[in-house]
N, C-alpha and C positions, 0 to 999 in steps of 0.2 A: 504494500500500500504506500502510495506517495504521501507527502506531507503538504499541509496548507500554510504552515508557519512561514512568514516572510513573503508569501506569494500574494498576488493581487487578483481578486475575483470581481468581475463586473456582474452584477445581478440586475437584470431588467425585470421589473415587477417586485422589487425589494421593499416597496412601501407598505405591504400588507400580506396577510395570508402565508402561504408556503414560502414565498420569496423572503419575507421578513425573517422567518425562522432560519432560512439558509444563511442570511446575513449574520444573524446572532451566532450561529454555529461556526461560521468562518472566523468571526472576530474572537470567539472563545478559543479557537485553535491557533490563534496568533496570526491570522491572515489579514490582509488589507482589503477594503471593499470600495468599489465604485457603485453607488446606488442610483438606479434609474427607474423612472416611471413618468407618467404624465403630471402627477400632482406633487409639486415641489414641497408643499407644506408637510405632507406625509413623510417624504424622504428626509427632510430636516429633523423631524421628530424621531425617526428611526436612527439617524446618524447620531443624534444626541444620546439616545438610549443605549447604544452600543459603544459609546466612548470615542466616537469619531469615525467619519467615513467621507469620502468624496461624493458630493451630490451633483448629479448630472442628469437633469430631466430630459425626457425624450417622448415624443409621440410616434410610436412605431408605424402608425398608419399614414404618416406624413413624410414624404421622401426628403424634403428640405430639413425637417427636424432631425431625421436620422443622419443626414450628411453632416449637420452641425455637431451632433453627438459624437460621431466618429472622429471628427476633426479635433474635438476637445478631449477625447478619450486618451488616457496615458497607456503605456505598454501594460498589458495584462497577461496573466497566466491561464485564466479560465473565464469563460463566458457562460452564464446561466440565464436562460430566458424563461421565466416562470409566469410572466404576464399572459393573460388569457382572456377568452370570451366564449360564451356558450349561449346558443339559442335552441330551444326545443319546439317541436311542432310536427304535426302529421305531414307526410310528404305532399298530399294533395292540397294542404291548406297553408303551409309555411310560406310567408311572403319572400319572394326571391331576393328582394332588397335586403332583408334581414340576414339571409344566408350569405349574400355577398359581403355584407358588413362583417360577419363572423369570419369568413374566409380571409378578409383583409387583415383583421386583428389577430387571428389565431394562427394563420399560415403565412401570409405575405409579410406581416409585421416581423415575426421571427426570422423569416427568410432575408428580409432587408437588413436587419440588425446583424445577423451572422455574416453576411457578405461584407457589410460596411466595416466590421471589426477585424476582418482577416489580417490586415496589415499590422494591427496592433497586438495580435496574439503571439506570444513567444513560442518558439519551437518546443515541442513536448507538452503543450497546453491542451485544453479541451473545450468543447462546446457541448452544453447540455440543453436539450429541448424538453418541453412538456407536451404530452398528448393526453390520452385518456382511454380507459378500457373499452369504451363503446366502439372503438375502431375495429375490434376483432370479436367482441361479444356484444352485439347491439341490443338495444331495448326499443320498445314501442315509442314512436314519435321522436326518435333520435337519429333518423337516417342522415340528416344533414350534418349534425355534430359528429357522428361516427365517420362520415366521409372526410371531414376536415382533419380529424385526428389521424385518420389513415394517411392523409397527405403528409402530415408532419413526420410520421414514422418512416414513410418512404424516403423523405428528404434526409432523415437521419442515416438510413442505410447507404444512400447514394453518396453523401458527403463523407461518411466514414471511409469509404473506398477511395474517393477522389482526393481527400485531404491528408490521408495517412501516407507515410508515417509521421509527417510533421505535426499533425493534430489528431486527437481522438474526438469522435463525435458519438454521443449517446442520447438517449431519450428516457425520461421518467413517464410512466403511464399510470397515474393514480386512479383508484376507484373513488367512490364517494367519501369525502372527508369533511369533518366539521370545520368549516372555515367561514370567513366573512363574505365569501362568494354568494352565500344564501342570506345575507343580512337583510335584504329587502323583503323577504318572506315574513309573514307574521309568525311568532314563536310557536304557536300551536301547530300550524301547518308544517313548519320546519322540523319540529320534533317528530311529527307523524311520519314525515318522509324518511328521516334518519332511522326511525324504529322499523318501518316497513322494509327498507333496504337492508338494514342490519340483520333482520330476521331471515333474509334469503341467503345470507352469506355463511360459509362454513365457520367463520370466527364469531358470528352472531352479533356483530356490531359494525358500524362504519369506522373509518380511520380518523387519524388526527393529522394536523399539519406537521407536527414533529416527525411522524412516521414517514410522510411523503418527502419531507426535507432531507431526512437521513439517507434516502435513496439517492438523491442528487449529490450529497457529500460522498457517498460510496463511489458513484460513477466518476466523480471529479478526481478522486484520490487513487483509484485502482488503475494503475498504469498499464494493465494488460487487458482492459475492457474498452472495446470500441465497436460501433455498429450494434449496440445493445438497446433493446426496448425493455426496460425493467418494470414489470407490473408490481404495483404496491396497492393491492386491491381487496385484501381480506378473503381471497378465494373467489373473486367475481368470475373468473374464467371457468369455474366449475360450479357456479351457483345454481340453485334450483329455483327457476322462475315460477311464480304463481301462474295459474291459468289466466287467459284473457278475461 
């Protein structure tokens, strides 16, 4: 296993959720962090809470913003892109504009960021994407989201081949985790969703942001892992779905 101490990790999506925990873990292990997302205020708060980090806001859906971000980015050892977007809906009913917006945020955004950061990544470094288990074990009303997740995973495989041995490229594929991604739901509905999903999993519960973040740390530090899509899903791939 490689070390993070003294290395610099850029975390896009580090202002909240899984990304924030990755930042905390990197700092705990003695690494330096470049914090990025669209909301500067969140980034500043996280930077303060971890005892210091470079704050570099970026909007992944805006090419000019990404270009400026890359210009300001220092040399880094690892890039983690945890920022995400999710839209659910039946295939016959989901608005195509919503699907395109998700594709832009969840696929093209990380694509742009990774390409823009190439010249700043040190030899022997890594890129870690995030997808989701619906890519290979779909659920009802999730065909669009599953397709976008699949695109990210395919990108991971292709880049691992193309960018190696200079860089390693991997992807974390989380199942449902308790995070602020569901903060807009009312508490009762959110807990019912967690309970129903957890009941269908071999582990009997949904995951935590800490468990998903630890997978990213593993892929970042294991210097013989590349082209890996690592499921952190409580057994989602073998879950027993309820009947329709």
